[in-house]
N, C-alpha and C positions, 0 to 999 in steps of 0.2 A: 504494500500500500504506500503510495507516494506521500511525502510529508504533509502536503496540502489536501490530500484526499479526504472525503467525508469520514468523520469518525476516527481519523488517524491519531488524534491526540490521545485516545484511550488505549492504543496498542493492541487493537483487536487481532491484527494479523499475527502478532507475536505469541499471545497466549491462546488465541482461538484455534490454532492448529488446523485451519481450513474448515472449521465447523460453523463459522459465522461470516457474514458479509453485510456491508451497508447497502441497502437497496436504493434505487433511484429516488424513491419518495422519502428517504432519510430514515426509514425504519430499519431495525436490525433484522436480518434474515437468518434462519437456521438452515444449514446445509446438511442434508442426509444423502447417503449413497445407496443406490439400488442397482439391480442388474441392468436396468435400462439406462443408468447414468445418474448423476447427482440431481437432487431436487432442492429447491430453495423455498422456504415458507416464511411468511411475514410474521414475526413474533407478536407485533402489536395487534395484528388481525386475529391471531390465536387468542390473545388476552381478551379482546373485545367479544369474540365468539363465545368464550367461556363465561364472560360476565352476562351476556345476553341469555345464556342458559340458566343464570341464577347462581353461578359460581363466582363469588365476589373476591376481590383483592382483600388481603394478601393471599396469594395462591402459590403453593409448591407445585411446580410443573415438572412432571417426569416425562422424558421422551424415550419411549421403549426402543426406538431405533438405535439410540446412542448406547444403551445397555448391551444390545446385541452386537453392535459394532466393536465395543471394547472387549467383549469376550472373544469375538473372532480375531481381533487384533492381537491380543496377548497369546492366545493359543497358536495363531498363525505364525507369530514371530518365533515362538519356541520350536514349532515344527520346522521352520526354515533353518534355525540354528542347528538343530539335530541333523538335518539332512546335509547342510553345508560342511559340518564338522565331522560327519560320519560317526555320529554317536550311536551306540548300539542298544539303546533303550528308549523308552517313551517319556512324555511329559504328562503329568496329571495335575491340573489346577484344582484348588479348593477355594471356596468363598467363605471368609470368616463371618458368620452370622452377626456378630457383634457390630460390624461396620454399618449395617442397615438391616434391622430385623423386621421391617414392614412386610406384611404377608405378600402383597402383590409383587414387591421387589424380589423376594426369595423365589416365588413361583416362576417369575420370568427368567431369573438366573438359571434355575433348574431346567426350564424349557430350552433356553438358548444354549445352555452348556451341555445338553444331552449328547450332541454329536461328538463332543470332546471328552465324554465321561467326566464332566466337571462335577466335583464333589462339594461338600460343606464341612466347615470346621466349627465346632461348638465349644463353649467354655462354661456352660452352666446347664442345670437341668431344664429350665424353660427352653433354652436354645436346642437342647437335645430333642425335646418334644417337637419343636418346629421341624427339625431335620427328619425325624422319624415319620412325619406326616407327608413327606415329599417322596415321589416315586423316582429315586435315583437309579441310574443304570447299575447293572451288576458290577461293573468295573470302577464305578465312582467310589471315591474314598469318603468315609465319614470319620473325621478325626476329632477325638475328644480331648481337649486341653482343659486347663483350669483345675482347681481343687475339687476333688470328687468325694462324695460320701457313699455309703453302701447302696443307697437307692439309685444314685447316678450310675454306679458301676454295674449293678444288677441289670438295669435297663439297657446299658450299652452291651453287656454280654448277651442278653436275651435277643437283642436286635439282630445278632448274627444268624439266629435261627430263621429269621425272615428273609435272609439273603443280603442284608446290609453288610458292606465291607467296612465294619466299624473297627477302628484302632484306638485303643486306650493309651494315651501318652502319659507316661509316668513323670510326675512333676516333683516328687520327693521320695525319699527312702521309705517313709511311713506309708505312703500311698501304695507302694509295692506290696506291703504286707496285707493291706486291705483287699487289693485285687486278687492276691493268691487265696485269701480266705474265701472270698465270694465265688471265685472260679471253682474251687473245690466243692463248695456247698451246692452250686448249680450243676456241677459236672460238665462245665463248658470251658474248653481251652480258649484263652483270649488271644486276640492279635494285639501285640503291644508295641508301643513306641517309647522312646526315651528322649527326654528333653535335656540337651547339654547346655552348659554355660560357657560361652566363648570368652577368651581374653581380649579379643579385638573390640574396641569401643568406637562406635560411630559418632558422627556429629549430628547436629540438628535438634529439633524439639524433643525427640524420643531417644536421646542419647542414654538415658537411664535404663532403657530396655536392654542395653548391651553391656559388655564388660563383666569383669568378675564380681562387681557389686550389684549386678542385675538381680531383681527379685525373682526372675524366672530361670529355671533350669537347675541341673545338677552339676556340681563340681567334679573334677576328675576322680578324686577319692570316692565320692558317692556313686559315680558311674560304675566304677569297678566293684563297689559293694553290691550294687544291683545285679551286675553280671554274675558275681559269685553266688548270690542268693538264688538267682534263676537257675544256675547250673545245679546247685544243691537240691532244688525242688524239682528238677527235671522239666523246667519251663523255658529254657534258653531258646528252644526252637520257636517259641512264640514271639520273640523279639524281631519284628519285621521292619520297623521304621526308626530313623534317627531324626530328631527335630531340633531346630534352634530358631530364635526369633530376633531379628535386628531392630524392629520398630516399624511404626506406621509409614514413615516417609523418610527414606534415606537419600540425602541430597547428593552424595559423592559416590560415583561408580567404583572408585578405588576401595571404599569400605565394603561394597558388595563383593568385590573380587577377593579381598583379603579374608573376609569372614567366611566366604564359601570355601576357600582353600583350607582354612583352619578346621572347618566342620568336616571336610573330606578326610583330614588326617584322623580325626576321631572315628570316622566311619570305617576307614581302613583297619584301624587297630581293633575296633569292636568285631569286625569280621575275623580278624586273626584270633580273637578270643573265642570264636566259635559261634557268634551270633549270625544267623542267616539273614542279615539285613537285605531288604529288597528296595526300600524307598529311602531317599534322602530328602527330607522336608526342610526347605530353606526359609520357611516362614514368609512374613510380609516384607515390605520395604520398597517395592516398586512405587516411585513417587509421582507426584503431579507437579507440572511446571505452572504454578498459579500465576506467576508474574511474567512469564515469557522471557526471563533473563537468561535462561539456559546456563546457570552457574550454580555452584555448590553453596546455597544459602537455605535458610529454614523454609522458605516458601517457593523454592525453585529446585531444579535438579540439573546436573551437568551431563546428562545422557538421554538417549532415546530408549524406547521399549526394545528396539532391535539390539542396541548395545547391551542393555541389561541381560537379555536372553543369551546373547552370544558369550558374554563374560561368564555367566553361570555355567553354561554347557561346556565351554572350553576349560574352565577351572576344574569342574568335576571330571571331565574326560582325562585331562592331563594327570591328575592325581591318581585316578584309577589305573591308567595305563602304566604309570611309573611303578605302581605297586603290583602290577600284574593281576588286577582284580576285574571282575565283570562290571560293566556299567550299570548303576542302579537307576530305577525310575525316579526322575526328578519331580519334586512336588514344590509348588509355591502357593502362598496364601495371599494373593494380591487383592485385597479388599478395596482400599481407597482407589486404586487405579482402575478397578472394575466399575464402581458405581458413582464416583464423584462427578464425572462428566454428565451423567444422565439426568441430573436434577438442577433446577434453578428456582430461585425465589423471586416472584414478581410482586411488586407493591407500588402504591401510588403515593404521591406527595400531598400532604394535607394543608400545609401552611409554610410560610417562610418568615424567618426573622432576618432582616437585612442589617448589615453592619457597615453601611456607608450611606451617604445621602447626596444625590447630585444637585439638590436644590440649594441655592445661595442662602446664606444666613445673614441677616442684616445686623451688624454690630455698630452701635452709635458711639460717637466720641465721648458721651457721658456714661457709657457702660464701664463696668469694673475693669481695672488694668489687665488682669489675666485674660479677659475676653478680647481686649484690643490687641494684646500681644499675640494671642493665638490667631486672630484675623490676619495680622501682618506677616505670618509665616508664608502665606501664599505668594508674597512678593519676591521671595528668594527660593522658591521651590523649583529646583533643577535636578537632573539625574546625579550630578556631582555632589549635591548637598542634601540628598534624600535622607541619609542617616541623621544629619543635624536637624532637619525639619521634623522627622519622626520623634526625635528626642524632645524637641521644643513643644510640639503640640501635646505630647503626653504629659510633659511637666506642667504646662499651663492648665490643661484640663484637670489634672490632679490637684492643682492649687485651688481651683474653683470648688472642687469636691471638698477639700479641707476647710475652705471658708464656709461652705454650707454646713458642714458638721459642727463648726464653732458658732453658727448662728450669724455669721457676718455677711452671708449671701443668701438670697431667697431662692425659692423653687424655680422662678422664671430664669434667673441667672444660671442655675444648674442645668435646666433644660436647653438653654442656648449653648452652653459649653458642650453638652453631649451631642447636640445636633451639628455644631460647628466641627467637632472632632471627626464625626463620621463623614462630613462633607470634605474635609481636608484629606482624610484617608482615601476617599474616592479619587481625589485629584492625584494623590501619591501613587495609587495603583496604575493610573493611566501613564504617569511619568515613568514608572518602573517598566512599562512595556516597550520603552524605547530600545534602540539597538545598543545603547551604551551599557557598560558593565555595571551591575548592581551587586552590592555585597550580599553574602549569604545571610548575614544578620538582618538586613532590611527585608529580604525576601521572607525570612522566617517570621519577622514581626508583622508583615502584611498578611501572611498566611493566617496568623493568629486572629485576624479580624475577618475571617471568612464568614459568609452567611451560614445560618443554620436552616437546613431544609428538614421540616418535620415529616417523618415518614410513617406510614401505616403498617408497622410490623413491630414485633418484639425481638430485640437482639438476643435476649436470654432464652427465648423459646426457639427461634429459627436459626440463629447464628451463634451458638454458645461458644464455639472455639475462637471466634473473633474477640469476644469479651475475655475469655479465660486465658488464652495463650497467644493472643495477637496474630491469629491466623489471618492471612490475606486471601481474599477472593476477588476476582475481577467484578467490578460494579460499574454499570454504565446505564445512561438513559436508553430506552428502547425505541425512541422516536426523535425526530428533529436532528438527526446526526449529519444532515446536509446543511445545517446552520451552525455558525460558530458559537460555542457557548461563551457568554459574556460575563458570567458570574463564577465565583469559586465558593464552595460550600463544604461543610461537614454534614453528616446525616444524624439526626436525633430520632430515636424510636418513639413509640407511643407510651412507653412506661414512664413512671414518675421516678426516674433514677438517673443521676448524673453520669453513671457508667453506661447508660443506654445510648451510646453514640458510636459512630464509625468515623474515624479521623485519619485513616491510612488507606490510600487508594493506589491501585495499579494503573500507571499511565505509560505511554510509549517511551518517555524519557526517564523512567524509574518510578520509585515510590514517592508519593506526594501526601502531604498532610491535608490537602483539600481536593475536592473533585470539581473539574470544570463542568458547569451545568448551565442550563438555559433559564432566562427570565420566564416565569410562568405567565401564560396568557389568562385572561379572565375566563373562569369556568372550565379551564383545560384539565383533562384527566391525564396528568403527567406521570409516567410510570418508569421505574427503574427495574433492572434485573441484577441479581447476584448469582454468578455462575459457579459451577462445580461444588454444589452443596450436598451431593448425594451420599457422602461418607460421613457418618457419625452425627451430623447436625440434627437429624430427626430424632435420634434416640437420646441424645444428651440434653435436649431442651428442657427448661424448667418452667414453672408456672409463676414467674415473677409478675406481681400485680394481677395474678390470675388470668393472664392472657394464655389461652390454650393453643392446641394444634391449629394450624391454618387449614383452609380448604386444600385438598390435594386432587390434582387432575393428572391422569396418565394418558398420553396421546400416542398414536402411532401415525407417522407421516407416510403418505402414499407416494408412489412414483411420480404422480402429477403435481405434487406439492401440497395437496389438500391433506387434511388430517381426520382421523377418527378418534373420538373420545372412547377409550377402551376401559377406563376405570375411574371412578370418582369416589372420594371420601369426604364427607362434609366435615368442616372444622368443628372443634368443640363448641358446644353451647355453654352459656353461663351456668346453666343447671348442672351440666356435666363436670365442669371444673370445680364447682362448689362441692359436688360429691367427692372429688379427689381429696379435698381438705376437710372431709367428715361433716359437711352440712347436709341436712335433709331439705331439699327444695320445697317439698310439700309442707313440711312443718314451718319453714320460713314464710311461705305464702300464707298459711293460716295465721301465723303471728302478725304479719303485716295487715291481713284482713281484719283482725281483731282491733288493731290500732285505728284503722280506717273507720270501723263501725263506731268506735268510741268518739271519733271526731264528728261523725254524723249525728250521734246522740247529743253532742254538745253544740250542734248547729254551726260548727266551724267548717263543715263540708256539706255541700248539697248532694242530693242523690245522683245528679248528673256528674258532678265532680268525682264522686265515689266510683262510678262506673269507669270514668276516664282513667283514674288512678290505678284501679285494679287491672284494667286492660294493659296499661303501660308496664306495670310490674310483671304480669304474666308474659307479655311479649318479650320483655327484656330477659327474663329467665330462659326463654327458648331461643334467644337470639345469639348471633355471632359475638365473640368476645372483642373483636376488633371494630374499628370505626366503620360504620355502615352509611352509605350515601342514601 
């Protein structure tokens, strides 16, 4: 995309990876690939079509085509690497259910993954129940991680009688004893895995998942203890899989290669101990380039999927060939890279708080000195003196504020100072857009006066990682991308919390503390999209201010660019979220009705007002928790 092309400022071409384009009408288009060729669909038209159906913003939009495309992409790249490198075994992917447990997502993953014998990984009893309700292929793996009690182990063991290829991964020495006990009780020989703790430590947000201080896996002494116990009990032939986990998003391909090589050394040695290992499970780690920077940072990666697959296959092959051992089946648990791309959050802007003012402010000669001094700053406002001007207007405004606090200035003086400050900041922004060099301090200070665009979503419910770990997601307007955005803003969500804001944005020239955005037109339904939210965000969301799940729509785009709505989940009603926090909506309604009746008895409410009030209360109980137009 050329520097002056529509929407270029947002870096769509860098992070979009050919999935999005700006249409001639300025709207963002979704690109999907079909046998007949690529199809482009107007995202704004999708949103309007959903809203006409009664599915209101905010909406979590899932695009089924993207989910299928990612499963095909990952499996296809592993198959290509295996062929190119003459690897003598297969690849078996599994999806970690924890990354997105939503029923329709899991069902689609199983459906689209079936040709590849794509399996599932679970880490709890509820997730195991989910997996056992799916019709996995006979060759698909069902890998059981996490801390397991007797009930978990029993169900995993019994599932093998139904034809599930269930592997219980040992997380600790004590867990082995429990598995042995339950296996003997049920007279079912288990398929076992062992989770090892590597010494290699990765970089990024999930560094604590790796290294010898990781909470996951067995140390080398514990590994040998497990092997010896299995030998003693006659169960060593049950040990089929070796597992390790790097973390959810590994930014550096060298970490992937080093960790794979170290894991292979354990694998070779365990085979020498007599364990008939068939699978080497390299866990998660395949990352997402959220920023499009293509470098080793917390929100980017310095490799492609093809490089990732080639590095893993080559590392395993070389180690096995050097040891004279047969190539194992390679397993990875790529959750984030499978589902993140498939979902986006769509929401509208409700209101704007502007932090500049283009209108002139009249300051008279008999006004207070700080006001006159502030007015005079405009006379020497040049690019070379921007820092000085910024310092001066801030000082004079603060002086008026101090005088107001001491009772030496009135409210009208304070209002003039605030309005003049915003007016001068507006002028400074225009001067800062000149071709002359502007210091970073001035740019930062002007960024700090960005507008606040008030958005119809809850950060804590829909984008919890943005709040908790400063995760970056591309965020752009979905319309008017053929117009130059003339404002800079941060986003404030609908909650009553100062943390409910987004102030880091992915742009073409890097990460910015404000988002280029358009001036709202009167009555305009101005909407933004947050991309790549399919991993973790739905599951981790909380009920801050009792804003519940958003409406969810799953669509499938057709070869002609039209779409079908294949699944819809209505967002939480107020009554539903109240039940989550142990209220009884019926009891609340009856309590409110009693108070209304008391008011009628006291003649403070008419019967007509009573009807209106009760109707409003009941409609609210059954309504959407978000702003409704």
